C-alpha positions as CSV (number, residue, x, y, z in Angstrom):
1,M,48.6,-6.2,-35.8
2,K,50.4,-8.1,-38.5
3,L,48.5,-11.3,-39.3
4,I,49.8,-13.8,-41.9
5,D,49.1,-17.3,-43.0
6,L,51.5,-19.5,-41.1
7,N,52.4,-22.8,-42.6
8,P,52.8,-25.6,-40.0
9,L,56.0,-27.6,-39.9
10,I,55.8,-29.8,-36.9
11,P,56.0,-33.5,-36.1
12,N,52.9,-35.6,-36.8
13,K,51.4,-32.9,-39.1
14,I,47.9,-33.8,-40.1
15,E,46.7,-32.8,-43.5
16,Q,43.4,-31.2,-42.4
17,T,42.5,-27.7,-41.3
18,V,39.4,-26.7,-39.4
19,D,36.5,-25.5,-41.6
20,V,35.4,-22.1,-40.5
21,P,31.7,-21.6,-39.9
22,K,29.7,-20.3,-42.9
23,K,28.3,-17.4,-40.9
24,Q,31.2,-15.0,-40.7
25,P,31.2,-11.5,-39.2
26,S,31.5,-8.7,-41.7
27,A,34.9,-7.7,-42.9
28,S,37.0,-5.2,-41.0
29,D,40.7,-4.4,-40.5
30,F,40.8,-7.4,-38.2
31,S,41.0,-10.9,-39.5
32,F,38.2,-12.6,-37.6
33,Y,39.7,-16.0,-38.5
34,R,43.4,-16.7,-38.4
35,K,46.0,-19.5,-38.0
36,L,46.7,-20.4,-34.5
37,G,50.5,-20.0,-34.6
38,R,52.3,-22.9,-36.1
39,T,49.3,-25.2,-35.9
40,D,47.0,-25.8,-38.9
41,L,44.0,-24.7,-36.9
42,M,41.9,-21.8,-38.2
43,V,40.4,-20.1,-35.2
44,S,38.1,-17.2,-34.4
45,C,39.9,-14.3,-32.7
46,L,37.4,-14.5,-29.9
47,G,37.2,-17.7,-27.9
48,L,34.6,-18.9,-25.4
49,G,35.5,-20.4,-22.1
50,G,32.9,-21.9,-19.8
51,G,34.2,-20.5,-16.5
52,K,31.2,-18.1,-16.1
53,R,28.6,-20.9,-16.4
54,I,27.4,-19.9,-19.9
55,S,24.4,-22.1,-21.0
56,S,24.6,-24.7,-23.7
57,E,22.0,-22.8,-25.7
58,D,24.1,-19.7,-25.7
59,T,27.2,-21.7,-26.5
60,L,25.5,-22.9,-29.6
61,Y,24.4,-19.4,-30.3
62,A,28.1,-18.3,-30.2
63,F,28.9,-21.0,-32.7
64,D,26.1,-19.8,-35.0
65,R,27.6,-16.3,-34.8
66,G,31.0,-17.6,-35.9
67,I,32.8,-18.4,-32.7
68,N,34.7,-21.7,-33.2
69,Y,37.2,-21.8,-30.4
70,F,35.9,-23.3,-27.2
71,F,37.8,-23.9,-23.9
72,Y,36.6,-26.5,-21.4
73,S,37.7,-28.0,-18.1
74,S,36.6,-31.3,-16.7
75,D,38.4,-31.4,-13.4
76,L,39.2,-28.4,-11.1
77,H,36.5,-26.0,-12.4
78,H,34.1,-28.6,-13.9
79,H,31.2,-27.3,-11.8
80,L,31.6,-24.0,-13.7
81,Y,32.1,-25.4,-17.2
82,S,29.5,-28.2,-17.1
83,S,26.7,-25.9,-18.2
84,M,28.2,-25.7,-21.7
85,G,28.8,-29.5,-21.8
86,D,25.7,-30.4,-23.8
87,A,26.6,-27.9,-26.5
88,L,30.1,-29.3,-26.8
89,R,28.8,-32.9,-27.0
90,K,26.5,-31.8,-29.8
91,L,29.3,-29.9,-31.7
92,C,32.2,-32.3,-30.9
93,G,30.7,-35.7,-30.0
94,R,31.1,-38.8,-32.1
95,G,29.1,-38.5,-35.3
96,S,28.7,-34.7,-35.1
97,S,28.6,-33.1,-38.6
98,S,30.0,-29.9,-37.0
99,R,33.2,-31.4,-35.6
100,E,35.6,-30.1,-38.3
101,K,34.2,-26.6,-37.8
102,V,35.1,-26.5,-34.1
103,V,38.4,-26.0,-32.4
104,L,38.1,-27.7,-29.0
105,A,40.6,-26.8,-26.3
106,T,40.5,-28.7,-23.0
107,V,42.5,-28.2,-19.9
108,T,43.6,-30.2,-16.9
109,Y,44.8,-28.4,-13.7
110,M,46.1,-31.7,-12.3
111,V,49.7,-31.2,-13.4
112,K,51.4,-34.2,-11.7
113,S,53.2,-36.7,-14.0
114,P,53.0,-38.2,-17.5
115,E,51.3,-41.3,-15.9
116,A,48.5,-39.1,-14.7
117,I,47.7,-37.9,-18.2
118,V,45.5,-40.9,-18.9
119,A,43.2,-40.1,-16.0
120,S,42.7,-36.6,-17.3
121,L,42.0,-37.7,-20.8
122,L,39.6,-40.4,-19.6
123,D,37.6,-37.7,-17.7
124,Q,37.4,-35.6,-20.8
125,F,36.6,-38.3,-23.3
126,I,33.9,-39.8,-21.0
127,D,32.4,-36.3,-20.3
128,L,32.3,-35.0,-23.9
129,K,32.0,-38.3,-25.8
130,M,34.3,-37.1,-28.5
131,D,36.9,-38.6,-30.9
132,Y,39.7,-36.1,-30.3
133,I,40.9,-32.9,-28.7
134,D,42.4,-30.1,-30.9
135,V,44.5,-28.5,-28.1
136,F,45.2,-30.2,-24.8
137,F,46.3,-27.6,-22.2
138,W,48.3,-27.9,-19.0
139,G,46.6,-25.4,-16.7
140,W,47.8,-22.9,-14.1
141,I,51.5,-23.3,-14.7
142,D,53.7,-21.3,-12.2
143,T,56.8,-21.8,-10.1
144,G,55.0,-24.1,-7.7
145,N,54.4,-26.8,-10.3
146,E,57.3,-26.0,-12.7
147,A,59.1,-29.4,-12.1
148,A,55.9,-31.4,-12.6
149,F,55.0,-29.4,-15.8
150,K,58.5,-30.0,-17.3
151,N,58.0,-33.7,-16.6
152,C,54.6,-33.8,-18.1
153,L,55.7,-31.8,-21.2
154,S,58.3,-34.4,-21.9
155,A,55.5,-36.7,-22.9
156,S,54.2,-34.3,-25.7
157,N,55.4,-36.5,-28.6
158,D,53.7,-39.5,-27.0
159,L,50.5,-37.6,-26.7
160,R,49.9,-35.6,-29.8
161,G,49.3,-36.7,-33.3
162,P,47.9,-40.0,-34.8
163,N,49.0,-43.4,-33.5
164,S,50.5,-42.0,-30.4
165,V,51.3,-44.0,-27.2
166,Y,48.4,-42.4,-25.3
167,Q,46.0,-42.9,-28.3
168,R,46.6,-46.7,-28.2
169,T,45.8,-46.6,-24.4
170,I,42.6,-44.7,-24.9
171,E,41.6,-46.9,-27.8
172,R,41.7,-49.9,-25.5
173,M,39.2,-48.3,-23.3
174,F,36.9,-46.8,-26.0
175,E,35.9,-48.0,-29.3
176,T,38.1,-46.3,-31.9
177,S,36.7,-44.3,-34.8
178,E,37.9,-43.2,-38.2
179,R,38.3,-39.6,-36.9
180,M,40.3,-40.8,-33.9
181,K,42.6,-42.9,-36.2
182,K,43.1,-39.9,-38.5
183,M,43.6,-37.1,-35.9
184,G,44.9,-38.9,-32.9
185,I,43.4,-38.2,-29.5
186,V,45.2,-34.9,-29.1
187,R,46.4,-32.7,-32.0
188,Y,48.4,-30.0,-30.2
189,I,49.7,-29.2,-26.8
190,G,49.2,-26.0,-24.9
191,A,49.9,-24.5,-21.5
192,S,48.2,-21.8,-19.5
193,F,50.9,-19.8,-17.7
194,H,50.4,-17.8,-14.5
195,S,54.1,-17.1,-14.5
196,L,55.2,-14.9,-17.4
197,D,58.8,-15.8,-16.7
198,L,58.0,-19.5,-17.3
199,A,56.0,-18.6,-20.4
200,H,59.0,-16.8,-21.7
201,Q,61.2,-19.7,-20.9
202,W,59.0,-22.2,-22.8
203,L,58.1,-19.8,-25.6
204,N,60.1,-21.6,-28.4
205,S,59.9,-25.1,-27.1
206,P,59.0,-27.7,-29.9
207,L,57.0,-29.6,-27.2
208,L,54.5,-26.7,-26.8
209,D,52.3,-25.5,-29.6
210,V,50.0,-22.9,-27.9
211,I,50.7,-20.6,-25.0
212,M,48.0,-18.8,-22.9
213,V,48.8,-15.9,-20.7
214,R,47.0,-13.2,-18.7
215,H,46.9,-9.9,-20.5
216,N,44.8,-6.7,-20.2
217,V,45.2,-2.9,-20.0
218,A,46.2,-3.1,-16.3
219,H,48.5,-6.1,-16.6
220,R,50.7,-5.6,-19.7
221,T,53.8,-7.5,-18.8
222,A,53.0,-10.2,-21.4
223,Q,53.6,-7.6,-24.1
224,T,57.3,-7.4,-23.3
225,K,58.0,-10.9,-21.9
226,V,56.0,-12.9,-24.4
227,F,54.5,-11.0,-27.4
228,A,57.6,-9.0,-28.2
229,K,59.8,-12.0,-28.1
230,L,58.0,-13.6,-31.1
231,D,58.5,-12.9,-34.8
232,S,55.2,-12.5,-36.6
233,Q,56.9,-13.7,-39.8
234,D,58.1,-16.9,-38.2
235,P,56.0,-19.8,-39.3
236,Q,57.2,-21.8,-36.3
237,R,55.9,-19.3,-33.6
238,P,53.5,-20.8,-31.1
239,G,49.9,-19.8,-31.0
240,I,49.0,-17.1,-28.4
241,V,45.8,-17.0,-26.4
242,T,45.1,-14.3,-23.8
243,F,42.8,-14.5,-20.8
244,K,41.5,-12.1,-18.1
245,T,41.1,-9.5,-20.8
246,C,38.4,-7.6,-18.9
247,G,40.0,-7.7,-15.5
248,M,41.1,-9.9,-12.6
249,G,40.1,-8.8,-9.2
250,S,38.7,-5.5,-10.5
251,Y,36.3,-4.8,-13.4
252,L,38.2,-2.8,-16.0
253,W,35.0,-1.7,-17.7
254,E,34.3,0.4,-14.6
255,A,36.1,3.8,-14.5
256,P,38.9,4.2,-12.0
257,P,38.1,6.9,-9.4
258,V,40.7,9.4,-10.7
259,L,39.6,9.3,-14.4
260,P,38.6,12.8,-15.5
261,A,34.9,13.3,-16.4
262,S,33.8,12.5,-19.9
263,C,36.8,10.4,-20.7
264,W,36.4,7.2,-22.7
265,I,35.4,4.3,-20.4
266,P,36.3,1.1,-22.4
267,S,33.7,-1.6,-22.7
268,C,34.5,-5.3,-22.6
269,P,34.5,-5.4,-26.4
270,D,36.9,-2.5,-26.4
271,L,39.2,-4.5,-24.0
272,Y,39.1,-7.5,-26.3
273,R,40.2,-5.2,-29.2
274,Y,43.1,-4.0,-27.0
275,S,44.4,-7.5,-26.5
276,L,43.9,-8.4,-30.1
277,S,45.6,-5.3,-31.3
278,Q,48.9,-6.6,-29.8
279,N,51.2,-8.2,-32.3
280,N,51.2,-12.0,-32.3
281,V,48.0,-12.4,-30.3
282,D,45.7,-14.9,-32.0
283,I,42.7,-15.3,-29.6
284,A,41.2,-13.3,-26.7
285,L,39.4,-15.8,-24.5
286,A,36.1,-14.5,-23.1
287,G,33.9,-15.7,-20.3
288,W,30.5,-14.6,-21.5
289,T,27.4,-15.4,-19.5
290,E,24.7,-14.7,-22.1
291,R,24.2,-14.1,-25.8
292,K,24.0,-10.3,-25.7
293,H,27.6,-10.3,-24.6
294,I,28.5,-12.4,-27.7
295,D,26.8,-10.0,-30.0
296,E,28.5,-7.0,-28.3
297,A,31.9,-8.6,-28.6
298,I,31.5,-9.4,-32.3
299,A,30.3,-5.9,-33.0
300,G,33.3,-4.5,-31.2
301,I,35.7,-6.6,-33.3
302,E,34.0,-5.3,-36.4
303,K,35.4,-1.9,-35.5
304,G,38.9,-3.1,-36.2
305,P,42.1,-2.7,-34.3
306,L,42.8,0.2,-32.0
307,T,44.8,3.1,-33.3
308,P,48.2,4.0,-31.8
309,E,46.6,6.9,-30.0
310,E,43.9,4.7,-28.6
311,L,46.4,2.0,-27.5
312,D,48.3,4.7,-25.6
313,Y,45.1,5.9,-23.9
314,F,44.2,2.4,-22.9
315,D,47.7,2.0,-21.4
316,L,47.1,5.2,-19.4
317,Y,43.6,3.9,-18.4
318,G,45.2,0.7,-17.1
319,D,47.8,2.6,-15.1
320,L,44.9,4.6,-13.5
321,H,43.3,1.3,-12.5
322,R,46.5,0.2,-10.9
323,Q,46.8,3.6,-9.1
324,R,50.1,4.3,-10.6
325,L,49.3,8.0,-11.1
326,K,47.7,10.6,-8.9
327,K,45.0,12.8,-10.5
328,E,47.2,15.8,-10.8
329,E,49.9,13.6,-12.5
330,I,47.6,12.5,-15.4
331,P,49.0,13.7,-18.7
332,R,46.0,15.5,-20.3
333,H,47.3,15.2,-23.8
334,R,46.9,11.4,-23.6
335,L,43.2,11.5,-22.7
336,I,40.5,10.6,-25.1
337,Y,37.0,12.0,-24.4
338,H,33.7,10.5,-25.4
339,S,30.5,12.5,-25.4
């Protein structure tokens, strides 16, 4: 994977980058911290989402281990994410000394109209008691809400950056702060796409700074429809986040029935490495439930990117999970065995 420092050149640029935590994982062929596309955010290549009910204690442990990208919902899935809320209030709340070391991404799944944005922001600001959001995501974008998403995205320049229209609205409801005045209430705009065709359509929009798509060994379409359409040397490319890395509907760390004996069965950390070994992928979002999963994931990243031979094997492994090959059709020369 080619990783470069990308210089931002977007409207409302803010002259401040996120400080990375002092405790950094050991060096490897991976860059554990990297620019998130054209933003000025320095992010850990592993991100933590709260959808698996991780505790606040383990969320803080992830931060201590060097994870600085956190993904949070306050509406549709709030009952899942709320267990990490206390940790995010400690890290990102007003007066927190850790705020500049954290990249906070929040999402709303209520994609309706620009007028509805205020309600979503109010929920998040009341919940987390913060000054600003680093990346505000529109969630679950597919053909069913395409028209509403397009309408909402038209408000991007009224939402992101300091002294925006929506900032002035929020300031009338909350006391302002120096951080809010400097950063604005939202620094960048993202979208989580469940339609890869729509992700491709909006890939180069100046209204969208970060794109999140499903990607794993069994669902690789994002590699051709999204990742391959970006130029890693382009300082204006959007940031790319992947989700469902370890499976969706099936557990990819469990061997498919037709996999020959003694073949490599990838672990979740191996599956994160697979996604992060793709060109232009900045973050693999994880849904850890306890701190041992955090340690295992970081240890996996320290092994570095997968080799071309390993990537080819993982593709085959994913095809076996999707039952695309019968046992007698498996090309033996592509198998990798582990004792």
